[in-house]
N, C-alpha and C positions, 0 to 999 in steps of 0.2 A: 106608847111611851118611847121617848128618845133619850139616850144617855149621852151627855156632852162633857168631855173633859174641860175643866175650868180654863186651862191655857188656850184651848180653841175658842171658847166663849169670849175670852178677853181679846183674842186676835180678831174675831168677827166684829166686835165693837170698835176696836182700833181702826180696822180697815174701813168700816162704815164712816167713821169720823173723818178719816183722811180723804175719802172719796166724795164727801158731800161738797156741793149740793146734788151731785148725781147719785143714783142708786148704784151700789156695788153688788156683784153677784159671784157665784161660784158653785162648785159641786162638792158634796160631802161624801167621803168614803168611809168604809168600815164594815160592820156586820149588819146586814139587813134582815129584818123579820117583819112579817105583816103587821104585827101588833107591838113589837119592841125592837128597836134598832140601837146600835152603839156607834157613835162617830169616832173614827180613829184618825181621820185626816181631813184637811180642808184644802181644796184646790181653787184658788181665786181665778176668775176669768174676766176678760174684758167685756164691758157692757157696750154692745154695738147697737142698742136700740136707737131709733130715730129721735126719740125724746127721752134721754136717759135720766132726766130729773123726775119723771113720773112712771117709768117702766124699765124693765131690764130684758135683755136678750143676749144669749151666748151664741156666737157664730157657730154654725153647724160643724165646721172643720175643727175649731178649737174644742168644742164639746166632745167630738169623736176622739181627739187626741187625749183629752182628760180621761175619758172612759178607758182608753187603752192603757194609760198610766196606772189607773186603778187596778185593772185586770193584771197587769205585770207585777203589781205589788201584792196580789192575792186578796184584794179588797172587793167589796160589792158596792154598788151605788146605793147609798143610804138616802140621799135626797139632794136638795138644792138649797141655797141660801141667797137671800137678797136683802137689801136695806130699804127702809122707808125714812129718808132723811127728814121729812116734815110730817109724816103721817103716823097713824097708830100701828101697833104691832099685830094687826089683823089683816087677812087677805083682802085686797081690793077687788073690785069687779074685774079689772084687767087680769089680776092673778088667777081668778076663777076661770076666766075665759081662756087663758093660756096654759092652764095646768094639763099635763098629759101623762104623767107617770103614776099609774095606780099604786096606791098604798105606800108611796114614798113620802118622806117628810119634806116639807117646805118650811124652812126656818126663816123667820123675819126678824130683822134687827131694826128697831125703831129708835131713832136718836133722841126725840124729845124726852123720853123717859129712860133711855138706856135699857130698853126692854129687849129681851131675846125670847121669842115664842116659837112654838113649832105646831105645824098643822099637817095632818095626813090627808092626801087627796083620795077621796072615795069616789072613783069614777062611776061606779054603778049607781050612785046617788047624785053625781054631778055636783059635789060640794066638798068643802074642806071640813075636817073634824079636828077640833083642838086636841092636842095631846100633851100629856105631862112632859116636861123637860127637866130631867134630873141632871144636875151639875155634879160631876164627880171630880175627885182630886187627881185622877190619873193624868197621864201625859197624852199629848196629841201631836200630830205632825202637821206643820204648816208647809205646804209645798208651793213653790213659785216656778 
């Protein structure tokens, strides 16, 4: 399960709408647990993929900088977020092929239905497992 404050959920949807038709992406910080995590912050990143309408990629240097910011704030890497401007809120074949962080959450924002879903990467099985996404009324931090 992943717990997401409503303000962060709304920001994820707003960012996805603003970035369309390209996929937007970022890193999620907070409290990581193998089975339950809590999002405390969202760190948007530039999508540097060669075809950003159908895939996302965070530049290695930017990813490292975001990880360092998380660490400086005493947060853990909860997972990653990206949008599907035209597609469903389920992992694509590309998402499966590119997943690398075991047990981290991969949040997908699908614009056609304004859906926000979350999936845990289970590397031992080589697949995503859908997880419950609990929206809380708590606050969250949007960092830029």
